[in-house]
C-alpha positions in Angstrom: 17.6 -26.2 -3.6 14.5 -25.5 -5.6 11.0 -24.0 -5.2 8.3 -25.2 -7.5 10.8 -26.9 -9.7 12.0 -23.8 -11.5 13.6 -21.4 -9.0 16.7 -22.2 -7.0 18.2 -21.1 -3.7 21.8 -21.0 -2.7 22.6 -20.9 1.0 25.6 -19.2 2.6 26.5 -17.9 6.0 27.0 -14.2 6.6 27.7 -12.7 10.1 26.2 -15.8 11.7 22.9 -15.7 9.8 21.7 -18.0 7.0 21.5 -15.9 3.8 19.7 -17.6 1.0 20.1 -16.2 -2.5 17.0 -16.6 -4.7 17.6 -17.4 -8.3 14.8 -17.5 -10.8 14.9 -19.8 -13.8 17.3 -22.2 -12.0 17.3 -24.7 -14.8 18.8 -22.1 -17.2 21.6 -21.6 -14.6 22.3 -25.4 -14.7 22.3 -25.4 -18.5 24.7 -22.4 -18.7 27.1 -24.0 -16.1 27.0 -27.3 -17.9 27.9 -25.5 -21.2 30.8 -23.8 -19.5 32.1 -26.9 -17.8 31.5 -29.5 -20.5 32.0 -27.3 -23.5 32.1 -29.7 -26.5 30.7 -32.6 -24.5 27.5 -30.7 -23.6 24.4 -32.7 -24.2 20.9 -31.2 -23.8 19.4 -34.5 -22.6 22.0 -35.0 -19.9 21.5 -31.5 -18.6 17.8 -32.0 -18.4 18.4 -35.2 -16.4 20.8 -33.2 -14.1 18.1 -30.6 -13.5 15.6 -33.3 -12.6 18.1 -34.9 -10.2 18.6 -31.5 -8.5 14.8 -31.1 -8.1 14.4 -34.6 -6.7 17.3 -34.2 -4.3 16.7 -30.8 -2.8 13.1 -29.5 -3.0 11.7 -27.2 -0.3 8.6 -25.1 0.3 9.0 -21.4 1.0 7.4 -22.0 4.5 10.6 -23.7 5.5 12.6 -20.5 5.0 10.5 -17.8 6.6 11.8 -18.5 10.1 9.8 -19.7 13.1 6.7 -18.0 14.4 7.2 -15.2 17.0 10.8 -14.7 15.8 12.0 -11.6 13.9 15.3 -11.6 12.1 16.9 -8.2 12.9 20.3 -6.9 12.0 22.1 -7.9 15.2 20.3 -11.2 16.0 16.9 -12.9 16.1 14.3 -11.3 18.2 12.1 -13.8 20.1 8.8 -12.1 21.2 5.6 -13.2 22.9 2.1 -11.9 23.2 2.9 -9.9 26.3 5.4 -7.8 24.5 8.5 -9.3 26.1 11.5 -9.6 23.7 14.7 -11.6 23.9 17.6 -11.2 21.4 19.1 -14.5 20.3 22.2 -15.1 18.3 21.9 -15.6 14.6 21.9 -19.3 13.6 21.4 -21.2 10.4 18.8 -23.2 12.2 16.3 -20.4 12.0 16.3 -20.5 8.1 15.4 -16.9 7.5 15.5 -15.5 4.0 14.2 -12.1 5.2 15.8 -9.7 7.6 14.4 -6.5 9.0 16.3 -3.3 8.3 17.0 -2.3 12.0 19.1 -3.5 14.9 17.4 -4.3 18.2 18.3 -1.9 21.0 15.8 -2.0 23.9 16.8 1.5 25.0 16.5 3.1 21.6 13.9 5.9 21.1 12.6 7.8 18.0 11.8 11.4 19.0 11.9 12.8 15.4 9.6 10.0 14.3 7.1 10.8 17.0 7.3 14.5 16.2 6.7 13.8 12.5 3.6 11.8 13.4 2.3 14.6 15.7 2.7 17.1 12.9 1.0 15.0 10.1 -1.7 12.9 11.9 -4.0 14.9 14.0 -5.8 12.2 15.9 -4.1 10.2 18.7 -6.4 7.3 17.8 -5.0 7.3 14.2 -1.4 7.5 15.4 -2.1 4.4 17.6 -3.6 2.7 14.6 -0.4 3.4 12.6 1.8 2.1 15.4 -0.2 -1.1 15.6 -0.1 -1.7 11.8 3.6 -1.1 11.8 3.9 -3.8 14.4 1.6 -6.0 12.5 4.0 -5.8 9.5 6.6 -7.4 11.7 4.3 -10.4 12.2 5.6 -12.2 9.1 4.1 -15.5 10.0 0.4 -14.8 9.6 -2.5 -12.5 8.8 -4.8 -12.8 11.7 -6.4 -9.3 11.3 -7.3 -9.4 7.6 -6.7 -5.7 7.1 -5.0 -3.4 4.6 -4.0 0.1 5.6 -4.9 3.0 3.3 -3.2 6.4 4.0 -5.2 9.2 2.4 -4.7 12.9 2.0 -3.4 15.7 -0.3 0.0 15.8 -1.9 3.0 16.5 0.4 1.0 15.6 3.5 3.5 13.1 4.9 1.9 9.9 3.6 5.0 8.7 1.7 7.3 9.4 4.6 5.3 6.9 6.7 5.2 4.3 4.0 8.9 4.7 3.1 10.0 4.5 6.7 8.1 1.3 7.3 9.6 -0.1 4.1 13.1 0.6 5.4 12.2 -0.9 8.8 11.2 -4.1 7.1 14.4 -4.4 5.1 13.6 -2.5 1.9 12.8 -4.0 -1.6 14.2 -7.4 -0.7 11.4 -8.0 1.7 8.7 -5.6 0.5 6.7 -5.8 -2.7 5.4 -2.6 -4.4 2.1 -3.5 -6.0 -1.1 -1.3 -6.2 -4.4 -3.0 -5.2 -5.2 -3.1 -8.9 -1.8 -4.8 -9.8 -1.6 -7.3 -7.1 -4.9 -9.0 -8.1 -4.0 -9.4 -11.8 -2.6 -12.5 -13.5 1.1 -12.0 -12.7 0.8 -9.6 -9.8 0.1 -12.1 -7.0 3.5 -13.7 -7.6 5.2 -10.5 -6.4 3.7 -11.2 -2.9 5.5 -14.6 -2.6 7.8 -14.5 0.4 7.2 -10.8 1.1 6.7 -9.4 4.6 4.7 -6.5 3.3 3.4 -4.8 0.1 3.8 -1.0 0.3 2.8 1.3 -2.6 2.8 5.1 -2.7 0.3 7.1 -4.8 -2.0 4.3 -6.0 -4.0 5.2 -9.1 -7.7 6.1 -8.8 -8.6 3.3 -11.3 -11.4 1.0 -10.1 -10.3 -2.1 -8.2 -11.9 -4.7 -10.4 -11.0 -8.0 -8.6 -12.3 -7.3 -5.1 -12.7 -11.0 -4.5 -9.0 -11.6 -5.0 -8.2 -8.5 -2.9 -10.2 -10.0 0.0 -8.5 -13.4 -0.4 -5.0 -11.9 -0.4 -5.6 -9.7 2.7 -7.1 -12.7 4.5 -4.1 -14.9 3.7 -6.2 -17.5 1.9 -4.4 -19.9 -0.5 -4.0 -18.2 -3.9 -2.5 -19.2 -7.2 0.3 -17.2 -8.8 2.2 -17.2 -12.0 5.3 -15.7 -13.4 5.5 -15.1 -17.1 6.5 -18.3 -18.9 6.5 -20.3 -15.7 4.1 -22.9 -14.2 1.3 -21.9 -11.9 2.0 -22.3 -8.2 0.0 -21.9 -5.0 0.9 -20.2 -1.7 -0.5 -18.5 1.4 0.4 -14.8 1.3 1.5 -13.3 4.6 2.2 -9.8 3.3 0.6 -6.8 5.1 -0.5 -4.0 2.8 0.1 -0.2 3.1 -1.2 2.1 0.3 -1.2 5.8 0.1 -3.5 7.9 -2.1 -4.7 11.4 -2.9 -7.9 9.9 -4.1 -9.2 6.4 -3.2 -10.3 4.2 -6.1 -13.7 2.8 -6.6 -14.3 -0.8 -5.9 -16.1 -2.9 -8.5 -18.0 -4.8 -5.8 -18.1 -2.5 -2.8 -19.7 -5.0 -0.5 -19.3 -5.2 3.3 -16.6 -7.9 3.0 -14.4 -5.5 1.0 -14.7 -2.6 3.5 -14.2 -5.0 6.4 -10.6 -5.4 5.0 -9.9 -1.7 5.1 -8.2 0.5 7.7 -8.2 4.3 6.9 -5.9 6.9 8.3 -6.0 10.6 7.1 -3.0 12.8 6.6 -5.2 15.9 6.1 -2.9 18.8 5.5 -0.3 19.7 3.0 3.0 20.6 4.6 4.1 24.1 3.3 7.2 23.9 1.2 9.2 26.2 3.6 8.3 23.9 6.5 9.5 20.6 5.0 12.6 19.0 6.5 14.8 18.0 3.6 16.9 15.8 5.8 14.0 14.0 7.5 14.6 10.7 5.7 18.2 10.6 7.0 17.1 11.4 10.5 14.4 8.7 10.5 16.9 6.2 9.1 19.1 6.8 12.1 16.1 6.2 14.4 15.2 2.8 12.9 16.1 0.9 16.2 13.8 3.2 18.1 11.1 2.9 15.4 11.4 -0.9 15.8 10.7 -0.5 19.5 7.8 1.8 18.7 6.4 -0.8 16.3 6.9 -3.6 18.8 4.8 -1.6 21.3 2.1 -1.3 18.7 2.2 -5.1 18.0 1.9 -5.8 21.8 -1.2 -3.5 22.0 -2.7 -5.0 18.9 -2.3 -8.6 20.3 -3.8 -7.5 23.7 -6.8 -5.8 22.1 -7.2 -8.4 19.3 -8.3 -5.4 17.1 -6.9 -2.1 15.8 -7.6 1.0 17.8 -10.4 3.1 16.3 -11.3 0.5 13.6 -14.6 1.8 12.2 -17.7 -0.2 11.4 -18.2 -1.5 7.8 -20.9 1.2 7.2 -18.7 4.0 8.5 -15.7 2.7 6.5 -17.7 2.6 3.3 -19.1 6.1 3.9 -15.7 7.5 4.6 -14.1 5.8 1.7 -16.6 7.4 -0.6 -15.9 10.8 0.8 -12.2 10.3 0.0 -12.9 8.9 -3.4 -13.5 10.7 -6.7 -12.6 14.4 -6.7 -15.6 14.9 -9.0 -17.9 13.5 -6.2 -16.3 15.8 -3.7 -16.7 18.8 -6.1 -20.4 17.9 -6.8 -21.1 17.6 -3.0 -19.5 21.0 -2.2 -20.2 23.1 -5.3 -23.2 21.9 -7.2 -26.9 21.4 -6.6 -29.4 19.7 -9.0 -32.5 21.6 -9.9 -35.1 21.1 -12.7 -35.4 24.9 -12.9 -31.7 25.6 -13.2 -30.1 28.0 -15.7 -27.8 26.0 -18.0 -24.1 26.3 -17.1 -21.4 26.2 -19.8 -19.3 23.1 -19.4 -16.1 25.1 -19.8 -17.1 27.4 -16.9 -18.0 24.4 -14.6 -14.7 22.8 -15.5 -12.8 26.0 -14.6 -14.6 26.0 -11.2 -13.8 22.4 -10.7 -10.1 23.0 -11.5 -10.0 25.9 -8.9 -11.7 23.6 -6.4 -9.0 21.0 -6.9 -6.2 23.6 -6.7 -7.6 24.9 -3.5 -7.9 21.4 -2.0 -4.5 20.3 -3.5 -6.1 17.4 -5.4 -5.2 16.3 -8.9 -8.0 17.3 -11.4 -9.5 14.9 -13.8 -10.2 15.8 -17.4 -13.3 17.6 -18.6 -14.6 14.4 -20.3 -14.1 12.5 -17.0 -15.9 15.2 -15.1 -18.9 15.1 -17.4 -19.1 11.3 -17.4 -19.0 11.1 -13.6 -21.5 13.9 -13.1 -23.9 12.2 -15.5 -23.6 8.6 -14.2 -23.3 9.3 -10.5 -25.1 12.6 -9.9 -28.0 12.6 -12.4 -26.7 15.7 -14.1 -27.9 16.2 -17.6 -26.0 17.8 -20.5 -26.9 19.2 -23.9 -26.6 22.4 -25.9 -28.0 25.7 -24.7 -27.5 29.4 -25.3 -25.3 31.0 -22.7 -23.8 34.5 -22.9 -25.4 35.0 -26.3 -24.0 31.9 -28.0 -24.8 28.2 -28.1 -22.5 26.1 -25.9 -22.3 22.6 -24.5 -23.9 22.9 -21.1 -25.0 21.1 -17.9 -28.7 21.7 -17.9 -29.9 21.0 -14.3 -27.3 22.3 -11.9 -27.0 25.4 -9.7 -23.9 26.7 -8.0 -23.5 26.7 -4.3 -22.0 29.7 -2.5 -18.6 28.1 -2.6 -18.8 27.6 -6.3 -19.8 31.2 -6.8 -16.6 32.2 -4.9 -14.5 30.2 -7.3 -16.5 31.8 -10.2 -15.6 35.3 -9.0 -11.9 34.8 -8.3 -9.0 32.4 -8.6 -8.1 30.0 -5.8 -6.0 31.6 -3.0 -3.8 28.5 -2.9 -5.0 27.2 0.4 -3.4 24.1 1.7 -6.4 22.4 3.3 -7.5 19.0 2.1 -11.2 19.1 2.8 -10.7 16.0 5.0 -10.6 17.7 8.3 -14.2 16.6 9.1 -13.2 13.0 8.6 -9.9 13.0 10.5 
C-alpha cells in the first residue's frame, strides 16, 4: 500500500488491532528486495514497472487509516464516545483501520490523584486547570480541529511546564503519534510534513526567535489544507489534525501579530519555580502509572469543551495580545520594571545596566540575552538612545536617556537574593 506514490504501509494484526508499519521511500525497498531475489537477473526497468504496478494496485489516502470519528484507539480496545461524554469500549478490529494508538488503557474507574496534586501545585488558577483539562481532551479528538487553538505554557524554568507536556505526550502514545516541532520549525519548508498523521505536536522550551510565517501558523492550527514536502520527495497536500502544545520561558515575537494570530492562542501560566528540594524525582513514573486515570480526566475535559463549544477562560484577542507581550522578551520586562526614559537623565554605563539586567533575570529565573541583544531591543522597542559619555571619570559606552527605578537601584546595591518568583503572578 502506498501514500503519495513514494511511501509504503505494511499491515499486520497485533492483539486484535490493525497495526500498520509506515515505510518511507517504498520504491527503494522494492528495488532492494528485487536485487536480493533476482540477483543477476535484476533489471532496473522491470523494477520500475513493478513499483508502478504496486502504486496502481494499492493506493490509499491517510484519511483511510486514522480510524472513524468519535472513536479513540486505546491499549485495550477502541473507545467510542459521544458529545455527552458517554464512552463505550469496543473490541479491537482491523475494520477500524487505526495507525495511531493512545498510550493508556481505558478503565472507567481509574483516577489520577498524583496528577491532580501536581496541577494544584503548579497552576494556581482553577480556570487555567480546567483549560488544561479541556485541551488534553481536545488532543484525543484526532479527527478534526474545530477550535483552531494552540496551547502555550509559559513560566520560569523548573515550574512544571515540561511535566504537563511530557505526560500528555505519553497519554497520546509517544513519539509515534506526536510530532515535536516548534512554531518556527513547523511552518518552514520541510516542517509541515512532520505533522502528517500526528494526533498532536508537543514541543518543550521553544526558542524566543520570531515566528516569521504567522500565516502558515494560522492555517495549520485551523486545519486548512496545506502543502508539505520531505527532502528529495514530491510535494503533497493534507489537512493537519494535530493539536499543539508549546512550553516557553519567554514567548517569541510574531512577525505579523494581528488579531487572527492571537485568536489561535491559549495561554496558561506556570508561575513559580519549584525549589530543588521539593521536586519529586519519581513523579514521571507515578504519572505513567496513572495514565488510565489521566485518560478519564482528559475525557471529562473533552466533554466539557464540547458542551461549552469554547475553552474555559479563553481571553479576548486584545487581552491575549497584551498578555503575550508581557510574557515576551525579557528585555521588555526588564525595561518595564527597572528603567524609565528621561531627556534629563544622567548617562548610565552599558556594562552597569547589563549587570542589573542579569541580576533581574537571575531573580526572576529567566535566561538573560546578550548585551548586544539588550542594546538592540532597548533602542528599537523602547526609544533608548546610546552613545559615549563620561561616567566615573572615564569615557564609556552608555545609555543616554534612562533613569533607574527603585527596583533597579536595589539590584545596583546588592546581588540578587535568588528568589524563585517569575514575575508572572499578576497575569496568572
